[in-house]
Structures are given as structure tokens and as C-alpha cells.
C-alpha positions as CSV (number, residue, x, y, z in Angstrom):
1,M,-15.0,-20.0,-21.6
2,E,-18.3,-18.0,-21.3
3,V,-18.3,-14.6,-19.5
4,K,-21.5,-13.4,-18.1
5,I,-21.6,-9.8,-16.6
6,I,-23.9,-9.9,-13.5
7,A,-23.6,-6.3,-12.4
8,E,-21.8,-3.1,-13.3
9,E,-21.5,-0.2,-10.9
10,Q,-19.9,3.2,-11.8
11,N,-17.6,4.7,-9.1
12,A,-17.1,8.3,-10.1
13,M,-14.8,9.2,-7.3
14,L,-12.2,6.6,-8.2
15,K,-12.9,6.9,-12.0
16,R,-13.7,3.2,-12.4
17,K,-16.4,0.6,-13.0
18,E,-16.8,-2.2,-10.5
19,V,-17.9,-5.3,-12.4
20,N,-19.3,-8.5,-11.0
21,F,-19.0,-11.5,-13.4
22,E,-19.5,-15.2,-13.8
23,I,-17.4,-17.5,-16.0
24,E,-18.5,-20.9,-17.1
25,H,-15.2,-23.0,-17.7
26,S,-16.6,-26.4,-18.3
27,Q,-14.5,-26.9,-21.5
28,S,-11.1,-26.5,-19.7
29,G,-12.2,-28.3,-16.6
30,S,-9.9,-26.4,-14.2
31,T,-10.2,-22.8,-13.1
32,P,-8.7,-20.5,-15.8
33,V,-5.7,-18.4,-14.9
34,R,-6.2,-14.8,-14.0
35,L,-4.7,-13.4,-17.3
36,E,-7.2,-15.5,-19.4
37,I,-10.1,-14.2,-17.2
38,R,-8.7,-10.6,-17.7
39,K,-8.7,-11.0,-21.5
40,A,-12.1,-12.5,-21.5
41,I,-13.6,-9.6,-19.4
42,A,-11.8,-7.0,-21.5
43,A,-13.3,-8.7,-24.7
44,A,-16.8,-8.8,-23.2
45,L,-16.7,-5.1,-22.3
46,K,-14.9,-4.2,-25.7
47,L,-12.1,-2.5,-23.8
48,D,-8.3,-2.7,-23.7
49,E,-7.2,-5.3,-21.1
50,N,-4.6,-2.7,-19.7
51,V,-7.5,-1.0,-17.9
52,V,-9.1,-4.2,-16.5
53,F,-7.9,-5.6,-13.1
54,I,-9.3,-8.8,-11.6
55,K,-9.7,-8.2,-8.0
56,K,-10.8,-11.6,-6.9
57,F,-12.4,-14.8,-8.4
58,E,-13.4,-18.1,-7.0
59,T,-14.8,-21.3,-8.4
60,K,-17.9,-22.6,-6.7
61,T,-17.3,-26.0,-5.1
62,G,-18.4,-28.9,-7.3
63,T,-19.1,-26.7,-10.4
64,H,-17.4,-25.3,-13.5
65,T,-18.5,-21.7,-12.6
66,A,-16.4,-19.0,-11.2
67,D,-17.6,-15.8,-9.7
68,G,-15.5,-12.7,-9.4
69,V,-15.0,-8.9,-9.2
70,A,-13.1,-6.7,-11.7
71,H,-12.2,-3.1,-11.6
72,V,-12.2,-1.3,-15.0
73,Y,-10.5,2.0,-14.9
74,D,-10.8,5.0,-17.3
75,T,-7.0,4.9,-17.9
76,A,-4.1,2.6,-16.9
77,D,-2.4,5.5,-15.0
78,Q,-5.5,5.9,-12.9
79,A,-5.3,2.2,-12.0
80,K,-1.7,2.5,-10.8
81,L,-2.7,5.3,-8.5
82,I,-5.5,3.4,-6.8
83,E,-4.9,-0.4,-7.0
84,P,-2.5,-1.9,-4.6
85,E,0.9,-3.1,-6.0
86,Y,0.1,-6.7,-5.5
87,I,-3.1,-6.5,-7.5
88,I,-1.2,-4.9,-10.4
89,R,1.5,-7.6,-10.3
90,R,-1.1,-10.4,-10.2
91,N,-2.8,-8.9,-13.4
92,N,0.4,-8.7,-15.4
93,P,2.2,-11.6,-17.1
94,P,5.1,-13.0,-15.0
95,E,8.5,-11.4,-15.8
96,K,11.0,-13.7,-17.5
97,P,14.1,-14.1,-15.3
98,K,17.1,-12.3,-16.7
99,E,19.7,-14.6,-18.0
100,E,23.1,-13.8,-16.6
101,K,25.8,-13.6,-19.0
102,E,29.1,-14.6,-17.8
103,E,32.1,-12.9,-19.3
104,V,35.4,-14.6,-19.1
105,K,38.1,-12.2,-17.7
106,K,41.6,-12.8,-18.9
């Protein structure tokens, strides 16, 4: 998976960078999952992935290239103040279901 940063724009008011990117994913064939893209963007920008949030991405029809937008915040706390809850949930690994322990009452 190859990451190419198309444009970066600093948004001083929201304390974030808005990054347009393009990902070539011909090796995997299918569109990569959001968590993989998040790690790749963080690695390309040499940042911690906790401050990178993938806003949207879409594979162009008939190609192995996806275009998208990511928001890169100064801190993870700043992101929690600004990003909607559904974007934060999408960019975090899914929670494992809690296993219910049944206790035998005697």
C-alpha cells in the first residue's frame, strides 16, 4: 500500500491539519480497512496514529486507487472536542464483546 500526500492545509482555529491523500492498493486488491489507512497516513507523516482521523476515503471505480481526507490534530484531546463521536468510533479498533460469566447460585 503506497500513500501519497496530495495536499496539506493548516487550520489554526481548530488546531489541526487537513490532509488530502491518495492510496495505491493494487497488492491487496480490495480497498484497505480504515485502521490500516490510518496507520499508513500516520507513518507517512511521522506522527502518532492517535492524532490521525480518517474523515472519508473512496476507491475510484475500476482502479486500485483510493482518495481521501484525514484530519491530523495537535493532540488527541483536541480531536475529542471537535470530531463527531461517530468519526472517533470509526477510527478506533472495534471493542471486543464482554464475555458474560455465569455463576452458579446454590
